DRENDO-1510 file (C-alpha; in Angstrom, 1 decimal, always signed):
<recs>
REC; n; res; u; v; w
REC; 1; MET; -52.2; -10.8; +23.4 .
REC; 2; LYS; -49.8; -8.1; +24.5 .
REC; 3; ALA; -47.0; -7.2; +22.1 .
REC; 4; GLU; -43.5; -7.4; +23.7 .
REC; 5; LYS; -40.7; -5.1; +22.7 .
REC; 6; ALA; -37.7; -6.9; +21.3 .
REC; 7; LYS; -34.5; -5.8; +22.8 .
REC; 8; LEU; -31.4; -5.5; +20.6 .
REC; 9; ILE; -28.4; -7.1; +22.2 .
REC; 10; LYS; -25.2; -5.4; +21.3 .
REC; 11; PRO; -22.2; -7.7; +21.1 .
REC; 12; LYS; -19.6; -6.8; +23.7 .
REC; 13; LYS; -16.2; -6.2; +22.4 .
REC; 14; ASN; -13.4; -7.6; +24.5 .
REC; 15; ARG; -10.4; -5.6; +25.5 .
REC; 16; GLU; -8.1; -7.2; +22.9 .
REC; 17; GLU; -10.3; -6.1; +20.0 .
REC; 18; ASN; -10.4; -2.5; +21.4 .
REC; 19; SER; -6.6; -2.4; +21.8 .
REC; 20; TYR; -6.2; -3.8; +18.3 .
REC; 21; GLN; -8.5; -1.1; +16.9 .
REC; 22; TRP; -6.5; +1.6; +18.8 .
REC; 23; ILE; -3.1; +0.3; +17.7 .
REC; 24; SER; -4.1; -0.2; +14.1 .
REC; 25; SER; -5.5; +3.3; +13.9 .
REC; 26; VAL; -2.3; +4.8; +15.3 .
REC; 27; ILE; -0.2; +2.8; +12.8 .
REC; 28; MET; -2.5; +3.9; +9.9 .
REC; 29; PHE; -2.1; +7.5; +11.1 .
REC; 30; ILE; +1.7; +7.2; +11.0 .
REC; 31; ILE; +1.7; +5.6; +7.6 .
REC; 32; GLY; -0.7; +8.2; +6.3 .
REC; 33; VAL; +1.5; +11.1; +7.6 .
REC; 34; ILE; +4.6; +9.5; +6.0 .
REC; 35; LEU; +2.8; +8.9; +2.7 .
REC; 36; PHE; +1.3; +12.5; +2.8 .
REC; 37; THR; +4.6; +14.2; +3.5 .
REC; 38; ASN; +7.2; +12.0; +1.8 .
REC; 39; SER; +5.4; +9.8; -0.6 .
REC; 40; SER; +8.3; +9.1; -2.9 .
REC; 41; LYS; +10.6; +8.3; +0.0 .
REC; 42; ALA; +8.0; +6.0; +1.4 .
REC; 43; VAL; +7.8; +4.1; -1.9 .
REC; 44; ILE; +11.6; +3.9; -2.0 .
REC; 45; PHE; +11.6; +2.6; +1.6 .
REC; 46; VAL; +9.1; -0.1; +0.7 .
REC; 47; CYS; +11.3; -1.1; -2.2 .
REC; 48; TYR; +14.3; -1.3; +0.2 .
REC; 49; PHE; +12.2; -3.4; +2.6 .
REC; 50; ILE; +11.0; -5.8; -0.2 .
REC; 51; GLY; +14.5; -6.0; -1.6 .
REC; 52; ALA; +16.0; -6.8; +1.8 .
REC; 53; SER; +13.2; -9.4; +2.5 .
REC; 54; VAL; +13.9; -11.2; -0.8 .
REC; 55; PHE; +17.6; -11.0; -0.2 .
REC; 56; LEU; +17.2; -12.6; +3.3 .
REC; 57; ILE; +14.9; -15.3; +1.8 .
REC; 58; GLY; +17.7; -16.0; -0.7 .
REC; 59; CYS; +20.3; -16.3; +2.1 .
REC; 60; TYR; +18.0; -18.7; +4.0 .
REC; 61; ASN; +17.6; -20.9; +0.9 .
REC; 62; PHE; +21.4; -20.8; +0.3 .
REC; 63; TYR; +22.0; -21.8; +3.9 .
REC; 64; LYS; +19.4; -24.6; +3.6 .
REC; 65; TYR; +21.2; -25.9; +0.5 .
REC; 66; TYR; +24.6; -26.2; +2.3 .
REC; 67; GLN; +22.9; -27.6; +5.5 .
REC; 68; ILE; +21.2; -30.4; +3.5 .
REC; 69; LYS; +24.3; -31.0; +1.5 .
REC; 70; LYS; +26.5; -31.3; +4.6 .
REC; 71; GLU; +24.0; -33.4; +6.8 .
REC; 72; LEU; +22.5; -35.7; +4.2 .
REC; 73; ASN; +25.2; -35.7; +1.6 .
REC; 74; TYR; +22.5; -34.7; -0.9 .
REC; 75; GLU; +22.6; -31.8; -3.3 .
REC; 76; ASN; +19.2; -30.1; -3.5 .
REC; 77; THR; +19.8; -27.7; -6.4 .
REC; 78; THR; +16.4; -26.2; -6.0 .
REC; 79; ASN; +17.4; -24.5; -2.8 .
REC; 80; LEU; +20.7; -23.3; -4.4 .
REC; 81; ILE; +18.9; -21.9; -7.5 .
REC; 82; LEU; +16.2; -20.3; -5.4 .
REC; 83; GLY; +18.8; -18.8; -3.0 .
REC; 84; VAL; +21.0; -17.4; -5.7 .
REC; 85; THR; +18.1; -16.0; -7.7 .
REC; 86; ALA; +16.5; -14.4; -4.6 .
REC; 87; ILE; +19.8; -12.9; -3.5 .
REC; 88; VAL; +20.3; -11.4; -7.0 .
REC; 89; MET; +16.7; -10.2; -7.2 .
REC; 90; GLY; +16.9; -8.6; -3.8 .
REC; 91; MET; +20.1; -6.7; -4.6 .
REC; 92; ILE; +18.5; -5.5; -7.9 .
REC; 93; ILE; +15.4; -4.2; -6.1 .
REC; 94; ILE; +17.6; -2.5; -3.5 .
REC; 95; LEU; +19.9; -0.9; -6.1 .
REC; 96; LEU; +17.1; +0.2; -8.4 .
REC; 97; ALA; +14.7; +1.4; -5.7 .
REC; 98; SER; +14.7; +5.0; -7.0 .
REC; 99; ALA; +14.1; +3.8; -10.6 .
REC; 100; ILE; +11.3; +1.6; -9.4 .
REC; 101; GLU; +9.6; +4.6; -7.7 .
REC; 102; THR; +10.0; +6.7; -10.8 .
REC; 103; PHE; +8.6; +3.9; -13.0 .
REC; 104; LEU; +5.6; +3.5; -10.7 .
REC; 105; ARG; +5.0; +7.2; -10.7 .
REC; 106; PHE; +5.2; +7.2; -14.5 .
REC; 107; ILE; +2.8; +4.2; -14.9 .
REC; 108; ILE; +0.2; +5.8; -12.5 .
REC; 109; GLY; +0.5; +9.1; -14.3 .
REC; 110; ILE; -0.1; +7.4; -17.7 .
REC; 111; ILE; -3.1; +5.6; -16.3 .
REC; 112; LEU; -4.5; +8.9; -15.0 .
REC; 113; ILE; -3.9; +10.6; -18.3 .
REC; 114; ILE; -5.6; +7.9; -20.3 .
REC; 115; ASN; -8.5; +7.8; -17.9 .
REC; 116; GLY; -8.8; +11.6; -18.2 .
REC; 117; LEU; -8.8; +11.5; -22.0 .
REC; 118; SER; -11.6; +8.9; -22.0 .
REC; 119; LYS; -13.6; +11.1; -19.6 .
REC; 120; ILE; -13.1; +14.1; -21.9 .
REC; 121; LYS; -14.2; +12.1; -24.9 .
REC; 122; TYR; -17.3; +10.9; -23.0 .
REC; 123; GLY; -18.1; +14.4; -21.9 .
REC; 124; ILE; -17.8; +15.8; -25.4 .
REC; 125; ASP; -19.9; +12.9; -26.9 .
REC; 126; PHE; -22.7; +13.4; -24.3 .
REC; 127; ARG; -22.2; +17.1; -23.6 .
REC; 128; ASN; -21.5; +16.4; -20.0 .
REC; 129; TYR; -19.4; +19.3; -18.7 .
REC; 130; ILE; -18.9; +17.8; -15.3 .
REC; 131; THR; -17.3; +14.7; -16.8 .
REC; 132; MET; -15.1; +16.8; -19.1 .
REC; 133; THR; -14.0; +18.8; -16.1 .
REC; 134; ILE; -13.1; +15.7; -14.2 .
REC; 135; GLY; -11.2; +14.5; -17.2 .
REC; 136; ILE; -9.2; +17.7; -17.4 .
REC; 137; ILE; -8.4; +17.4; -13.7 .
REC; 138; LEU; -7.3; +13.8; -14.2 .
REC; 139; ILE; -5.0; +14.8; -17.0 .
REC; 140; GLY; -3.5; +17.5; -14.9 .
REC; 141; THR; -3.1; +15.1; -12.0 .
REC; 142; GLY; -1.4; +12.5; -14.3 .
REC; 143; LEU; +1.0; +15.1; -15.6 .
REC; 144; TYR; +1.8; +16.3; -12.1 .
REC; 145; THR; +2.3; +12.7; -10.9 .
REC; 146; ILE; +4.8; +12.1; -13.7 .
REC; 147; LEU; +6.7; +15.3; -13.4 .
REC; 148; ALA; +6.6; +15.9; -9.6 .
REC; 149; GLU; +6.2; +14.0; -6.4 .
REC; 150; ASN; +3.8; +11.1; -6.3 .
REC; 151; LEU; +0.4; +12.8; -5.8 .
REC; 152; VAL; -1.5; +9.5; -5.7 .
REC; 153; PHE; +0.3; +8.3; -2.6 .
REC; 154; ALA; -0.1; +11.7; -1.0 .
REC; 155; PHE; -3.8; +11.3; -1.5 .
REC; 156; ILE; -3.7; +7.8; -0.1 .
REC; 157; GLY; -1.8; +9.2; +2.9 .
REC; 158; PHE; -4.4; +12.0; +3.4 .
REC; 159; PHE; -7.3; +9.5; +3.4 .
REC; 160; LEU; -5.4; +7.2; +5.8 .
REC; 161; ILE; -5.0; +10.2; +8.2 .
REC; 162; ILE; -8.7; +11.0; +8.0 .
REC; 163; SER; -9.7; +7.4; +8.4 .
REC; 164; SER; -7.5; +6.8; +11.4 .
REC; 165; ILE; -8.6; +10.0; +13.1 .
REC; 166; MET; -12.2; +8.9; +12.6 .
REC; 167; ASP; -11.4; +5.4; +14.0 .
REC; 168; LEU; -9.6; +6.9; +17.0 .
REC; 169; LEU; -12.6; +9.2; +17.8 .
REC; 170; LYS; -14.9; +6.2; +17.5 .
REC; 171; TYR; -12.6; +4.2; +19.8 .
REC; 172; PHE; -12.5; +6.9; +22.5 .
REC; 173; LYS; -16.3; +7.5; +22.2 .
REC; 174; THR; -17.0; +3.8; +22.8 .
REC; 175; GLN; -14.5; +3.8; +25.7 .
REC; 176; LYS; -16.4; +6.4; +27.6 .
REC; 177; LYS; -19.6; +4.3; +27.5 .
</recs>
């Protein structure tokens, strides 16, 4: 009996998947550049966006409360409470956006410092100098994150830039075939 070669059938991507891949890569590149260059401003912008979204949800619930009260002559206090609470929470998030960014930077820095200390302890216990070096770097990174711009989000931005460039190169390479 003669052995036949099995052919691999590659699934064909449709144009919508390809355009989605291209668009998402460009969006990730833009987000990466923003995070890499202005990480603290990006976090503040996200806080503004979240605060505005919560505020608008509160306004919608407030509007629904008055609409139901007017049309059905029924007081649904759940919508009223949700509306007022969301409006107040949204305003607090918007007003305290800079404080929230500083708090996040502080928490991330503390986590990095604690992680660095545990790595140094592990390195000393097992005489692993590489782990000790990583621990020292983590402590330095944690202190830098607390005292200066948000290094963690800059790293995330850098990796988003690299990832999106790789995706775009892969996209253009598959388009030529």
